[in-house]
C-alpha positions in Angstrom: 104.5 105.3 103.4 103.3 101.9 103.7 105.3 98.7 103.3 105.2 96.7 100.1 104.7 97.5 96.4 105.0 94.9 93.6 105.5 96.7 90.5 105.8 94.8 87.1 108.6 96.5 85.2 108.1 96.6 81.5 111.2 96.4 79.3 109.9 98.5 76.5 113.3 99.1 74.9 114.0 95.5 74.7 111.0 93.4 73.7 113.0 90.2 73.2 113.4 90.1 77.2 110.7 89.0 79.4 109.1 91.4 81.9 110.8 91.8 85.1 109.4 92.3 88.6 110.7 95.1 90.8 109.8 94.9 94.5 110.0 97.9 96.6 109.6 97.5 100.4 110.3 99.6 103.4 111.5 99.3 107.1 108.2 100.5 108.5 104.5 100.2 107.6 102.6 97.7 105.7 100.6 97.7 102.4 101.2 99.7 99.3 104.2 101.8 99.3 103.8 105.6 99.1 106.5 108.1 100.0 104.7 111.0 101.9 105.9 114.5 102.7 107.4 113.6 106.1 109.5 110.8 104.5 110.5 113.1 101.6 112.0 115.4 104.3 113.6 112.5 106.2 111.2 112.8 109.1 110.8 110.0 109.7 113.9 108.4 108.0 112.5 105.2 106.1 114.9 102.8 104.5 113.9 101.3 101.2 114.7 97.7 99.8 114.7 97.0 96.2 114.6 93.4 94.7 114.5 92.6 91.0 114.4 89.5 88.9 115.5 89.5 85.1 115.9 87.0 82.5 119.2 88.4 81.3 121.4 88.6 84.3 124.5 90.7 84.6 127.7 90.4 86.8 126.6 93.5 88.6 124.0 96.3 88.4 123.8 100.1 88.4 120.7 101.6 89.8 119.2 105.0 88.6 116.2 107.1 89.8 114.3 109.5 87.4 111.3 111.7 87.3 110.5 110.3 83.8 109.5 106.8 82.8 112.4 104.9 81.1 115.1 106.9 83.0 116.2 108.8 79.9 119.4 111.0 80.0 118.5 114.6 78.8 121.8 114.9 76.9 120.7 112.0 74.6 116.9 112.4 74.7 114.6 114.9 73.2 112.8 115.2 76.5 115.1 117.9 78.0 112.9 118.2 81.2 113.8 114.6 82.2 116.2 114.1 85.2 118.0 111.0 85.6 120.8 110.1 88.1 122.6 107.0 89.5 122.3 106.4 93.3 124.3 103.2 93.6 126.7 101.3 91.2 128.2 97.9 91.2 125.5 95.9 93.0 126.6 92.4 92.9 123.2 90.7 93.7 119.7 91.3 92.4 118.8 93.3 95.6 119.8 96.4 97.3 118.9 97.8 100.6 120.1 100.8 102.5 118.7 104.0 100.8 116.2 106.3 102.5 113.3 107.7 100.6 114.7 111.3 101.2 118.0 110.2 99.8 116.4 108.7 96.7 114.2 111.7 95.9 117.2 114.0 96.5 118.7 112.6 93.3 115.9 114.2 91.2 114.2 117.7 91.5 111.0 116.5 93.2 109.8 119.1 95.8 108.5 117.7 99.0 105.7 120.2 99.0 104.7 119.2 95.4 100.8 119.3 94.9 101.1 117.4 91.5 100.8 113.7 91.0 104.5 112.7 91.2 106.2 109.3 90.6 109.8 108.4 91.2 111.0 105.8 88.5 113.7 103.2 89.4 115.8 101.6 86.6 118.2 98.7 86.8 121.0 98.6 84.3 123.7 96.1 83.6 126.9 97.7 85.3 128.9 99.9 82.9 125.8 100.9 80.8 123.3 103.6 81.4 120.6 105.4 79.3 123.3 106.8 77.1 124.3 103.5 75.8 121.9 100.8 76.7 118.4 100.0 77.9 117.4 99.2 81.5 117.0 95.6 82.3 114.1 96.4 84.7 112.1 99.5 85.4 109.7 100.1 88.3 108.1 103.1 90.1 107.1 104.4 93.5 104.2 106.7 94.0 104.8 110.0 95.7 101.9 111.3 98.1 103.1 114.8 99.2 100.1 116.9 99.6 98.3 117.3 102.8 94.4 117.1 103.2 92.3 120.1 104.1 91.6 120.7 107.9 88.3 119.0 108.9 85.5 120.5 110.7 84.5 118.8 114.1 80.8 119.4 114.1 79.6 117.8 117.5 80.1 115.3 120.3 77.5 112.8 121.2 78.1 111.4 124.8 77.6 107.9 125.8 78.4 105.6 128.7 82.2 105.7 128.8 82.2 107.0 125.2 82.1 110.1 122.9 80.9 109.9 119.4 82.5 112.6 117.2 80.9 113.9 114.0 82.8 115.8 111.3 83.0 117.0 107.7 85.8 117.5 105.4 86.3 121.2 105.8 86.8 124.0 103.5 88.9 123.4 100.4 88.8 119.7 100.7 89.9 117.7 97.6 87.6 115.3 95.9 87.9 111.7 96.9 90.6 109.9 95.0 92.5 112.9 94.0 95.7 114.6 95.2 95.5 115.6 98.8 92.3 113.8 99.5 91.4 112.4 102.9 91.5 108.6 103.0 91.1 108.1 106.9 90.6 110.1 110.0 91.9 110.5 113.6 89.8 111.2 116.5 92.3 112.8 119.1 91.2 113.0 122.7 92.6 113.7 126.2 91.3 115.0 129.5 90.7 118.7 129.3 92.6 119.3 132.6 95.8 117.9 130.9 96.1 115.0 133.4 96.8 112.6 130.7 98.5 112.5 127.4 96.6 112.8 124.1 95.6 109.7 122.3 93.8 109.0 119.1 91.6 106.4 117.5 91.9 106.0 113.7 88.8 105.4 111.5 89.4 104.3 107.8 87.4 105.1 104.8 87.1 108.4 102.6 83.5 108.6 103.2 83.7 108.1 107.2 82.1 111.1 108.9 81.8 109.8 112.4 83.6 107.6 115.0 83.1 106.6 118.6 85.9 106.7 121.3 85.3 104.2 124.0 86.9 103.5 127.4 86.6 107.0 128.7 85.7 108.0 132.4 82.0 109.3 133.0 81.6 112.9 133.9 85.2 113.8 132.9 85.6 116.4 130.4 87.6 115.5 127.3 89.1 117.8 124.6 88.6 116.3 121.1 90.0 117.2 117.7 89.8 115.5 114.4 92.6 115.2 111.7 92.4 113.8 108.1 95.1 111.6 106.4 95.8 111.0 102.9 96.4 107.4 101.5 100.2 107.9 102.2 99.8 109.2 105.6 100.1 112.9 105.1 98.1 114.4 108.2 96.1 117.6 108.1 96.0 120.4 110.8 93.6 119.5 113.7 90.0 120.7 113.6 89.0 123.3 116.2 88.5 121.5 119.4 85.3 120.6 121.2 85.0 119.5 124.9 82.5 116.9 125.9 81.9 114.5 128.8 80.7 110.7 128.9 77.7 110.3 131.0 76.2 107.0 132.5 73.3 105.7 130.6 70.8 103.2 132.2 69.3 100.4 130.4 66.1 101.8 129.1 64.2 98.6 129.1 65.2 98.0 132.7 64.0 101.4 133.7 60.7 100.8 131.8 60.1 97.7 133.5 61.0 99.1 137.0 58.4 101.9 136.2 55.7 99.5 135.7 55.9 98.6 131.9 54.9 95.1 131.0 54.7 95.2 127.1 56.6 92.7 125.3 57.1 94.4 122.0 55.1 95.1 118.8 53.8 98.3 117.6 50.7 98.5 119.8 50.9 99.5 123.6 48.3 99.2 126.3 47.4 101.6 129.0 49.7 100.1 131.5 52.7 100.5 129.1 51.8 104.1 128.2 51.6 105.0 131.9 55.1 103.4 132.4 56.6 105.5 129.8 55.1 108.6 131.3 56.4 107.7 134.6 59.8 106.9 133.1 60.5 110.4 131.8 61.3 112.1 135.2 63.2 108.9 136.3 65.6 109.3 133.1 66.0 112.9 133.8 66.8 112.3 137.4 69.5 109.7 136.5 71.1 112.2 134.0 71.5 114.7 136.7 72.9 112.2 139.3 76.6 112.2 139.8 78.2 108.7 140.6 
């Protein structure tokens, strides 16, 4: 889940009242709020804060959560599939802090493994009224992101000087971009193959990203690398099958070219001296690649 979501709450049942704003924020993260599968299961526990502003105030407020817009009570509503329950009563101010995402969702029958596009609706009523006898003063919603993306395929590692460039694809059974369970970013996980240091990762954003470079590595040391995909709400896939690769020292090509006798300054044409330097450069590059520091 990321940190902040401003939801314009529409008072459809009371058009005489101005629209209210419900702001949902959380204790960790930043950006738009999504409840992911881990937070739905209280791992990690994430505390939500709610704020609202209404034109018609009340002495205190009761807060409800529902799987249906408007928070209807099934006993008085034709929608018998609606589930609405109170999660706190008698709030004396226009804000409330202290409920976790897991506790909020436990009030309605939303499964943490759901692969459908789910929304949790939050309704603010004047204390002493509910969907049986009154309309909400404000309504808002929080998007649920509960499906995990497919396991990506790590295709190759390209070595560089103190770096490895990972190349991957989305893997079998991946969801189309922008749909439930689709990948929105990727993590390249890496650690020395001998286990001498803990695994780290570098994150690369963008649903269309298919490669990422990890820098700051030690040349000629084998690293085990995997890739995971993440949804927009932070659900992480299983890791790809690992590939092991080693960064290698790479000499500056232009310096080697000049040391071998090259004098060309650029352009598409090359003289005999430049061509001879390129021929001489080939075994030198091979020799450098084989040399250990």
